[in-house]
C-alpha positions as CSV (number, residue, x, y, z in Angstrom):
1,X,-83.4,-50.0,2.7
2,X,-81.1,-48.4,5.3
3,X,-78.3,-50.7,4.3
4,X,-78.6,-49.7,0.7
5,X,-78.7,-46.0,1.6
6,X,-76.1,-45.8,4.3
7,X,-73.7,-48.6,3.4
8,X,-74.0,-48.6,-0.4
9,X,-74.8,-44.9,-1.1
10,X,-78.1,-45.4,-2.9
11,X,-81.0,-42.9,-2.6
12,X,-84.6,-43.8,-2.4
13,X,-85.0,-42.6,-6.0
14,X,-82.5,-45.2,-7.2
15,X,-84.9,-48.0,-6.1
16,X,-87.9,-48.9,-8.2
17,X,-89.3,-51.8,-6.2
18,X,-88.8,-53.7,-2.9
19,X,-90.3,-57.1,-2.4
20,X,-90.2,-59.2,0.8
21,X,-89.5,-62.9,0.6
22,X,-90.9,-64.9,3.5
23,X,-90.3,-68.3,1.9
24,X,-86.8,-68.6,3.3
25,X,-87.3,-68.2,7.0
26,X,-85.5,-67.9,9.4
27,X,-83.5,-65.6,7.2
28,X,-84.9,-62.2,6.2
29,X,-84.8,-61.7,2.5
30,X,-85.7,-58.9,0.2
31,X,-85.6,-58.4,-3.6
32,X,-84.6,-55.0,-5.0
33,X,-85.3,-53.7,-8.5
34,X,-83.3,-50.6,-9.4
35,X,-84.6,-47.8,-11.6
36,X,-81.7,-47.9,-14.0
37,X,-81.8,-51.7,-14.3
38,X,-85.4,-52.6,-14.2
39,X,-85.0,-56.0,-16.1
40,X,-83.2,-57.6,-13.1
41,X,-83.9,-57.9,-9.4
42,X,-81.3,-58.6,-6.7
43,X,-81.8,-60.6,-3.5
44,X,-80.4,-59.4,-0.3
45,X,-80.3,-61.5,2.9
46,X,-79.6,-60.9,6.5
47,X,-77.0,-63.4,7.7
48,X,-75.3,-63.2,11.1
49,X,-76.3,-59.6,11.5
50,X,-74.8,-58.7,8.2
51,X,-76.7,-57.9,4.9
52,X,-75.3,-59.3,1.7
53,X,-76.4,-59.6,-1.9
54,X,-77.2,-63.2,-2.5
55,X,-78.3,-63.6,-6.1
56,X,-80.1,-62.0,-9.0
57,X,-82.8,-63.0,-11.5
58,X,-84.4,-61.6,-14.6
59,X,-87.8,-60.0,-13.9
60,X,-90.7,-61.6,-15.7
61,X,-91.3,-60.4,-19.2
62,X,-88.2,-58.3,-19.4
63,X,-87.1,-57.3,-22.9
64,X,-83.9,-56.1,-24.3
65,X,-83.4,-53.1,-26.5
66,X,-84.7,-54.9,-29.6
67,X,-87.9,-56.0,-27.9
68,X,-86.8,-59.6,-27.5
69,X,-87.8,-61.4,-24.3
70,X,-84.7,-61.8,-22.1
71,X,-83.6,-65.0,-20.4
72,X,-81.1,-65.7,-17.7
73,X,-78.6,-66.9,-20.3
74,X,-78.7,-63.5,-22.0
75,X,-77.1,-61.8,-18.9
76,X,-73.4,-61.5,-18.3
77,X,-73.1,-60.8,-14.5
78,X,-70.1,-58.6,-15.2
79,X,-72.3,-56.2,-17.1
80,X,-74.9,-55.8,-14.4
81,X,-74.8,-52.4,-12.7
82,X,-75.6,-53.5,-9.2
83,X,-74.0,-56.9,-9.0
84,X,-71.6,-56.7,-6.2
85,X,-71.3,-60.1,-4.5
86,X,-68.9,-62.9,-5.4
87,X,-71.3,-65.1,-3.5
88,X,-74.1,-64.6,-6.1
89,X,-73.0,-67.5,-8.2
90,X,-75.8,-69.9,-7.4
91,X,-78.7,-68.1,-9.2
92,X,-82.4,-69.0,-8.6
93,X,-84.0,-70.7,-11.6
């Protein structure tokens, strides 16, 4: 959270949900869902004392404006508001 606030300029009100991921030890990983983009969550990892955005995925049961259930293939990463890492090309399926 400190990284997002101090380095990226987000406030706590910008963040809807923070989820820890312990499956990928020894790296520390968290998933962030933002208030203004609640249909997607972003993974951030600590790597060599740096934090970087690793990937993103569609939240379960996310719907688009017409009420249609969204899929990964419905998303263009260039249109995501918080997508900032060129490394996030290998998405989790």
